[in-house]
N, C-alpha and C positions, 0 to 999 in steps of 0.2 A: 504494500500500500504506500502510495506517495504521500509524504507529509508536506503540508503547505503552511506557510506563515502568512497570514493576512495582516497587513499593516494599516491600521485605521479602524476605529470603532464607531464611525458615523453610519448613516443609512446605507451608503454604497458598500462600505466594508462589511457590515453585518449581512447584507443581502448576498454579497460575494461569498462570505463564509458559509451561509446556509446552502446555496446552490452547489458549492464544492463538496460539502458534506453529503448532500443527496446524490452527487455524482460519484461517490465512492472514495473521496480523498479523506485523509486525516487532517484536521485543521486546528491550528493554534491562532489566536487573535492577539495582536499587540495593540494596546491603546494607552496613551499617555495620561488621560484623565480618569478619575475615579468613576465618573458617570459616563455611560455609553450615550452616544448622540449628543455630546456636549458642545460641539462646534456649530457648523452651519446647519446641522439637523435640529437644533434645539428649539428655536422659536421662529422658524421660517414661515412663509405664507401658507403652508399646509395644503398646497395645491396638488391635485392629481389631474393635470390638464393635458390629456393625451392628444387632443386636437389643436391646442393653442401652443404651438411649439416653434413658431417662426423665429429664426436667428435674429439677434440684435443687429448684426452687420447687414446693411442693406443700402441700396442706392439712395443717396440723399441724407444718410445718417450723419456723416461728418458735419454738414451744414446745420442740421438740427441740433447737433451737440453744441455747436458754438452758441446758438440761441439759448439752449438750456443752461449753459454756464452763466448767462447774464440774468437769469430769473432768480428772484429771491428764494423761492422754495422749489426751484427747478429739480428735475429728477437726476441731474448729473453734477458731480463735483470732481475737480481734477487738481491734484497737487503733484507737480513735477518732482521726480526722484533722481538722485544720482545713482541710478541703478539701470544698467543697460537692458535688463530684462523688461522693464516697463516700456522703453522706447522700441525695442524689438517687437514686443507684443502689439503695440499700437500700429506699427508699420504693417504687420501682418493683418491686423483688424481692418485697416483702411483698404488693403488689397482685397479683402473679402466683401467690401461694400459695393457689390456689383449685383445687378438684378438677376443675371443668369446663375451666378453662384448661389444667391439667396434661394432661388427656386429649387435647385438641386439639393441643397442642404435641408431645406424644409421637407422635401420628399423623403429624405433619409430619416429625419427625426420623426416624421409621421409614422413611418414603419416601426421605428424603435418605440414610439408611444403605444402603438397597438400591441406590439409584443409585450410591453410592460404591463398593459392592462390585463392581458391574458395571464402573464406570469404571476401577478399579484393575486389573481383569482386562485392560483394553485396553492396559496397559503391558507385559504379559508378554513380548511379542515383542522389545521394546527394553530392558527392565529385568527380567531374570529374578529371580524371587522369592527364589531361593537367595542372591542377592547381598546381600539385606538381612535374611536370617534368618527369613523368613516361615514360620510353622507354623500349620496349622489345628488348634489345640490344643483348641478348645472352651472354654466358660466355665462354671465352677461357682460359683454364689453361695451361700455358706453362712450360716446364721442361728443365732444363739445363743438367741434368744427363741422359745419355742413359738408364741406368738401371732403374731409376725411371720412365722414360717415357715408357719403355717397360712394366713395371708393371701396370702403369695407363692405357695403351692401352689395356692390356689383360682383365682388369676388367671394361672397359668402358661400359655404357649402350648401348643397341641395337640402340637407336636413336642418339647416340653421333657420332661425326665425328672425327676420328683420323687423325691428320695432321702432315706432316713433317715440318721441320723448314721453308722451302720455302713455304709450304702450310699455315703456321701460318701468314707469312708476306703477302701472297696473300689475306688471309681473313681479316687481319688487318695491313694495310700499316704502321701504326704508330710504328710497331715493327721492321722496316727495320734495324735500327742501332743495334738491339740485335740479328739479325739472326745468326751471327757467333758463339754465345754462346748457342744457342738453339738446343736441340735434337728433339723437336717436341711439340705437344700440343693436347689437347682434347677439342672440341668445343661442347657445349650444347645450342641448341636453346631454346627459351621460358623463359629464365631467364631475369630479368629486373633490371633496375636501376631507382632511383628516389631520390628526395630531402626529406629526412626524416623530417627535420625541417619544410619545407613547408607543408608536410602532417600533422604534428602536429598542425600547425597554422590553416590550413583549417578545420581539424576535431574539433579543439577547437571552431571555429566559429559556426559549426553545433551543437555542444553541447549547446552552449548558446541559440540557437533558439529552442531547444527541449522543449516541454511543461512540461516534468517531470524533467527537469534539474533545480536544486535549486541554482546553482551558484558556483563560484570559491572562496574559502577562501584562501587568501594568508597568509601563516604561516608555520612554521617548526614544524613537529611532534616531540614530546619529549618522549612520552611513553604511554603505555596503563595502565589503571586502571581496575582491575578485581574484579568481584563479583560473587560468586556462579557459577564458571565455564564458565564465559563469560566476554566479554569486556563491561564495564559500561560507561567508558569515555575515550576520547583521549585527553591527555594533549598536547597543542600546544602553540606556541608563540602568537597565536591569541586568546588564552583562552581555556577553557575546552569545547570540542565538543562532542556531543552525536549523535548516530544513532542506527538503529536496527542491521545493519551489517557493517563490516569494511573490506575493501579490501586493502591489502598491496601490492603496486606496485611501490615502491619508490627506485628502483635500489639498489645500494649497501647499502644505508641507511636502507634498509629493515632488514638487519641482526641485527643491533643494536636495532631497534624498536621491532623486534620479541623477542629479548632477554628480554625486559621489560615485556613480557607476558609469560616468561619461555620457549620460543621455540627457539631451535637452528636451524639456517638456514645455510647450508653448502655453503656459498657464499664467493667469494674472488674477489676483484676489479682488473681485468686485464686491465692495462692502455694501451691505444692505442693512436696513433698519426695520424693526417692527414694534408695534405697540400691542399690548394685550390688555383689554379692559373688560371687567366683569359685566355680564348681562344681568340686570335686575328685573324683578317682576314689574311690568308696565313699560319696559324699554321696547324699542322697535328695531331689533337687529335684522340684518339681511338674512334671508333664508337661502338666497341664491348667492353664489360667489360673484362679486362685482369687480371689474377692472376699469378704472378711469384711464382711458387710453392716453390722452395727452399728458396727464399728470403722472402716469405710470404708477398709480397707487392701487393696491388690491385690498378688498374688504371681504372677509369671510367669517362666518360664525363657526367656531370650533368648540364643541361642547358648550359650556356655559360662559365662553369668552368670545369677544369680538377681536379678531386679529386684523390689524392694519399693517400692511407691509409695503415697502417702497424703496426707491432710491438706488443709485449706483454711485458710490464714491470711489474714485481711483486714487487712493492715498497710501498704497502699500499695505503691509501686514499690520495695520492699526485697527484693533477691535474696540477702541475706547468709544464711549458714547459721546457724540457731538451734541451738546445741548441745543445749539441752533437748529440742527437737522431734526432733532426730536420735536422741538417746538413747532417747526414748520410742518411736520407730518401731523401733529396734533391739530394745528389750525385747519389743515385741509380736511381731516376727518370730521371735525366739528362743523365745518361748512357743508360738507356733503351729506353726512348722516348725524345730525345733532342729537337725535334721541335714540341712538343705537345701543349705547352702553354707558357705564359710569366712567367717564374720562378722567374724573378727579382722582381715581385710584388706579389708573393704568400703570403698567410696568413697561419699561423700554428695554430693547435688546438690539445688539448689532452683531453681525456675523460676516465671514468672508466666504464668498461663493467662488470656487476655483473655476474660471472660465477659459475656454480656448478662443482664439480669434474668430473661429467659424461658428461657435456655440455648440458644436458637436463633440460629445465625449470621445476619449481615446480608450479603446478597449482591445486587449489581446497582447500579442507578443512584443518583445523588444529584441534588440540585437543579442542580448544575453539569453541563452536558451533555457534558463530557469527563473527569469524575472518577467513578470506579467503586469499589465496595467488595467486599472479601471478608474479613470480620473477625468476631470474636466467637465463635469456635468452642469456647472454654473448654477442658475436658479432652479434647474429642473432635476436636481438630485433625487428628490422623493419620487417624482414622476417616472424617472428612467431607471431607478435602482434595481428593480426586480428584472427588468428586461436585459439590462447590461450584465447583470450577474448570470443570467441564463446563457448569454453569449459567451462570457468568460469561461464558464464551466465546460461548455461544448468544445471550445478551441483548446483548452488545457487537456481535454481527453483525446484530442486529435480528431475530433468530429467536425463536420461541416456546421458552421454557425446557423442559427435559425433564420437570420437575415444576413444580407451581404454586409461585409465589413468595409465596403467601399466608402471612404469618407469618415470611417470610424477607427481606422487603424493608425498606428504611429507612422508618421512619414519620416523617411530617412533624411 
């Protein structure tokens, strides 16, 4: 039996560990935090948006980004770094801002999304969806600009519902205060919300009970030691660890670890923020997941909490809470959904979403024959975790992946 070391205890690492166990591998999990899912999986937007997967890079985005930088509560902030990885990533991102590339990448991600939807369903017998607050809420994307709304309506899927501003409020009464500024929206059924951290906790419990699971090592990975074209050891704060195979699923830390093996990963930490506010009796929270397209703000009810998630800060590996950004997000939430929750007792969070320039994750082999990747899921880690784990398990067994790896494999 091949023994695998999975590095990273977030949603992607945990899903990777489970699918590898089910594929017949022995698995050890290395995680630096005492809590599983403590990084980008902790208080993210909770979206399982299998159809809403369009890459951030698209024609016109660089010009839009300049406008966003000038807005007080705009969705983007940028702080130049003396780190060539930032500038290299930005150059690659701009190269992907092409309509043709955007269409091809979207098609790949839609395939991965449908695979992920099916793969998550395979967990139902061992991890009931009620345990992590799963709801098939549907997703409503609302537009303020008539021009943007018309364009979205023209390209909406056949199964989507195109709604006027009044129709948006009829579908989701929590939007009543925002109706005067809305042009309309596009609603897709079948999309879901859930608590990603609860999912991580539940899956971690199932891992511990699996007969081939060797346990969780708490420690921080420092780097790989190589010998004859393969990894021989993993240097960690818990000592030197050895396995037959190694899976790198450590979020943004993956880029630094991969570099110790001579591998460049085109990852950059896109910092996002969220607010969690308790829903009280008499409040009017959204039952549908709502995305404010121009503001790039997401609203979702997860259990008894309203989750408001937004923003892309390109500020390096800085997870501190920016008071100005939190205040701006709170202002927007109160303007759009003033009666949705108790904003006075909200809690704030920030996390780093490890994104590739194309928005497509990197899954599978590396030039080292026993080092494997499952990285770069950006804001869609929860959405893609189960699908990418099933791909990884297949390729590590030497089988054909369930979907093509074109656009999802590491480029040389």
